[in-house]
C-alpha positions as CSV (number, residue, x, y, z in Angstrom):
1,M,18.9,-5.5,1.7
2,T,21.6,-8.1,1.6
3,V,20.0,-10.0,4.6
4,L,16.7,-10.0,2.8
5,R,18.2,-11.4,-0.4
6,I,20.0,-14.1,1.6
7,A,16.7,-15.0,3.2
8,G,15.1,-15.3,-0.2
9,V,12.8,-12.3,0.3
10,V,11.9,-10.2,-2.8
11,A,11.7,-6.7,-1.4
12,W,10.2,-3.6,-2.9
13,P,10.7,0.0,-1.7
14,D,7.5,-0.1,0.4
15,T,8.3,-3.5,2.0
16,A,8.3,-3.0,5.8
17,V,11.0,-4.8,7.8
18,V,10.6,-5.1,11.5
19,A,13.3,-5.7,14.1
20,V,12.0,-7.1,17.4
21,G,13.9,-6.6,20.6
22,E,14.0,-8.7,23.8
23,D,11.2,-6.7,25.3
24,D,9.0,-7.5,22.2
25,Y,9.1,-3.9,21.0
26,G,9.4,-3.7,17.2
27,A,10.9,-1.0,15.1
28,A,9.7,-1.0,11.5
29,V,11.4,0.7,8.5
30,T,10.8,0.5,4.7
31,L,13.5,0.1,2.2
32,A,12.5,3.5,0.7
33,E,13.5,5.1,4.0
34,E,17.1,4.1,3.4
35,R,17.3,6.2,0.4
36,A,15.5,9.1,2.1
37,C,18.0,9.1,5.0
38,G,21.0,9.1,2.7
39,R,22.7,6.4,4.8
40,P,22.5,2.6,4.5
41,F,20.7,0.7,7.2
42,L,22.9,-1.1,9.6
43,L,21.8,-4.1,11.7
44,S,24.3,-4.4,14.5
45,T,24.4,-6.2,17.8
46,V,28.1,-5.6,18.5
47,A,30.4,-2.6,18.1
48,D,34.2,-2.8,18.5
49,G,33.7,-6.3,20.0
50,V,31.4,-5.1,22.7
51,P,27.7,-6.0,22.8
52,L,25.5,-2.9,22.2
53,G,23.3,-1.7,25.0
54,D,20.6,0.8,24.9
55,V,22.1,2.9,22.0
56,K,19.5,5.1,20.4
57,G,19.7,5.9,16.7
58,C,17.1,6.6,14.1
59,R,15.4,3.4,15.1
60,Y,16.5,0.9,17.7
61,V,15.2,-2.0,19.8
62,P,17.0,-3.3,22.9
63,G,18.5,-6.8,22.9
């Protein structure tokens, strides 16, 4: 949600956000899903200083 605010996007619970990976695969989520999962969304490319590889979570895209 913070990233969307910074980008000037007014988002509603049914607003779809799509992350696109280096293979052009996209994973879409809505803001309402964040509340349903009970955990905040996390957009991450690095963990503990190491670039993330093919790490599967609820939704993921490589690269």
